[in-house]
N, C-alpha and C positions, 0 to 999 in steps of 0.2 A: 501782361502782354507777351513777354519773352517766353513764359511757360506755355502759353496757348500756341504760340508760333512753333515752338519746339515739338509740342505734342502733335501738331498738324503735320510737320515734316516727318516725324516718326511714323505717323499713320500712313502717309503716302508711300514711304519706303517699304513698310510692311505689306501694303496692298500690292505694290509692284513686284515684290518678291514672290507673291503667289499668283501672278498673272499668267494664265495659260493663253497662248496666242494662236491665231490661225494664219496660215500663209496662203495668199491668193496670187493670181497672175500679176497683180500690180507690184508685188514684192520681188519679182524676178528680174533678170538683167534687161537692160534697154540699150539701144544703139547710141543713145546720147550719154551713156555713163562710161567713165574711165575708172577702173577698179584697181587700186594699188594694193599689192599683197606682200607680206613678209613670208619668205621661205623658212620653215622651222628647222633649226639645227638639232634640238634635243627632243625628237619625236617620242623617245622612250618615256618622257615624263607625262604624256597624255594618257590618262586612265580611261580606256575605251569601255571598261566594264561598268562605269557609272551610267545608270539609266533609270527610267521610271519617272513618275510625277514629282514635280517640285525638286528636281535635282540641282546640284551646284557643280559646275565644271570650273575649277580654279586652274586656269592656264596662264595666269599672270606672269609665270616664271619662264615662259617660252623664250628661247633665244633665236636671233635672226641670222640666216646665212645670206642675206641680201634681198633686194626688192625685185619684184616683177610687176608688170602691168597687164591687165586684161582689158582689151578694147574690142567691143562687139561692133560689127559692121552691118550695114544694110545688105540684104541679099543682092540687090541690084548693083552694088559696088564691087562684087566679087567677079572672078573670071567668068566671062559670058558662057564659056563651054561648061562650067560647073552648074549653071543655073537651070539646066534642062528640067529637072523635077521640082526645083525649090522656088522658082519664080513663075508659077503657073496658077493663075486664079481659077482655072477650070478643074483643079485637083485640090479640094479643100483639105485633105489630109496632109498633103506635102507642100502646099503653098506656105512657105516658112516666113518667120518674123525677124530672124536675126541670124548672123553667122559669126564665126570666130576662127582664127587660125588654129590649126591642130599641129600635131607632131608627125614627123615622117615615120612610116612603119619600119620596124627593124627588118634587116635583110633576112631572107629565107634561104637556108642552106640548100644547095642543089637546084634552086628555082630562080631563073634569071628574070624575076619580076621586081621592079622597084616601085614604091608608092611614096611620092614626095609632094611638097607644096600643098599639104592637106588643109582644107577648110571644112569645118563642121557646121551643119545647119540645124536650127531649132525652131519649134513652133510652140507658142503658148496658147492653149485652148482652155479658156476659162470654163469652170464647172466641168472640166474633164481631166486635163493633165498637161504636163510639160514634157514635150517629146523631142528626142533627136530624130530627125527625119532622114538623115543620111550624111554624105560628105562628097566633096569634090576633091580631085587629086590629079597629079600628073602620074599616070600609070605607065611605067616603062617609056616615059617621054611623051605620052599622049594624054592631053587633058580629057577628063571623063567625069561624069556625074553618076554617083552610086547611091541608090535609095535603099533604106531599110524597109524590108517587106516581110513581116509587119514592122512597124516603127518601134523604137525604144522609148517606152514610157518611163521617163526618169522620175517623175513625181506626180502623185495625184493632186488635183486641184478641185475645190479648196483642200488644203492639207491640214489635218488636225491630229492631235495625239491619239494613238490607238489605231490609226488607219493602216491597212496592209494591202498589198497587191502583188501579183505575180504575172509576168507576161514574157513571151518570147519575142526576140527580134532577130533578124537574119538579113544577110546580104551576100552577094556572090558576083564576081565579074570574071570574064574570060579574056585572055590575051591570045589571039590566034597564033598557032604554032608554038606557043610557049607553055600554056597551062591555064589553070584557074586558081583563084584564091577567094576565100570567103569566111564568114563567121556565122555560127548559129548558137545563140545564147539565151539564157533565161535570167531576167532581173527580178529578184524578190525584194520588195520594199517593206520595211517596218518603221513606222513613226513611233519610236520606242521610248522617247523621253521628252520632257519639257522642264524648263527652269531657267537658271541664270548661268550665263557664260561670262567668265572674267578673262580678258586678254591683257597683254602688256600695255603699259602707259595709260591705264585707266579706261580701257574699252570694256564696258559692261553691257550685256544685252539680255533681254528676255528672248528665249530661243525655243525652237522645236529641234530635236535631234532626229535625223533620218538615217537609218542604216539600210544600205543596199548591197545585196550579195549577187554577184554576176558569175554564173557558171555556164560553161559550154565548151565548144570546140572551135578551133581554127581549122578550116578544111583546105588542104593543098592538093592540087592535081598537077602532075608533071607529064606533059605530052611525050617527051622523049623517052621516059621510062614506062609510060602506059599504065600508071596506077596513081592512086591518091592516098593520103593519110589524114587522120584527124588528130590534132594535137589538143589535149584538154587544157583549159585555163580557168583560173578562179581569181576573183578580185573582190574585196569588200571595201565599200565606200562609206565613210561617215561624214555627214553634213549637218552643221548647225545653222539653221536659218533664223534670221530676225526680220521683223517687218521693215519694209522700206529700204533694204540694203542691197538689193539686186543679187550679187553673189552671196553664197553662204559666208558667214563671218568667220567660220573655221571649217576647213576641209582636210580629211585624212584619208589616204588611200593605202590599203594593205594588200600586197600582192606577193607573187613568188619571189620577186627580187628584193623585197623589203618594204619599208613603210616610208611614205612621204607625206608632208603636211604643209599647209600654208594658211594664213589668216589675214583678215583686214588690217591694213597698216594704220597705226595711230602714232602721231607725233607726241613726244613728251610735252606735258603742260609747262609752258614757259613761265619765267619769274613774273613777267608783266601780267600774264593772265591770272596768276595766283594773287597778286596785289589787287587787281580789279575785282576778283571774286570776294576777297576779304573786305574791300570797301563796300560792295553791295550788301554783304552779309551784315556788317556793322550798321549800315544805314537802315536795313530792314528791322533790326532789333530795337532801334531807338523808339 
């Protein structure tokens, strides 16, 4: 009996180790989810070169620089002035499903334009893709709604190993008598790996790895000077998606200013939990 049970457990573990998953819209964030994340301190230990089928990403030794929470909102709960494009049932492409607080844009030398109180908007279109539709922000003190035209397709849906895509996204706004600011970029997506991801405190997942390279320009026009400039920018995003988790279980961003990463938070397994597991295991083997 014990040998048969152990053989069955080994078979299940072996089968799971070879499981290639598909990510669908139901595996992406929801407004009812609160996602707790560890900010990674030792990002240099993440081997971004591991890729391909049946890979193993052993990130169990990552250290934490503290916790953050990601809390998605309903579109209707955001600033009313931000909702112009994103709470519109007559615009299927931009009628968004969820929103999240963003970060303030960095100040631009010689340009008296500030972009603060940012909220990003997203749409989940099953059998198509996961899109960022645009953002709302206080632009030099005035609340505004800024749509991406075309939209930023973050992820193809359904998402499977080997999928690729490349698409442009663009936005631009003008502030009278001050100038204009916008971005025109291309996102290239490669679903370049699947396998097992190991996180600290026993977080193990069957995952798809998605690599996104974002290239393009920030465009700045200054009315007082009468000319504009294009500032090149490049960023690479690595995302490990698991079924039913909402947020990627591991995220890494590589840009001009360095590398940042965060992952799903796992509490250490407590002594009481270990005892309970041991009792169940012993009972099963009898």
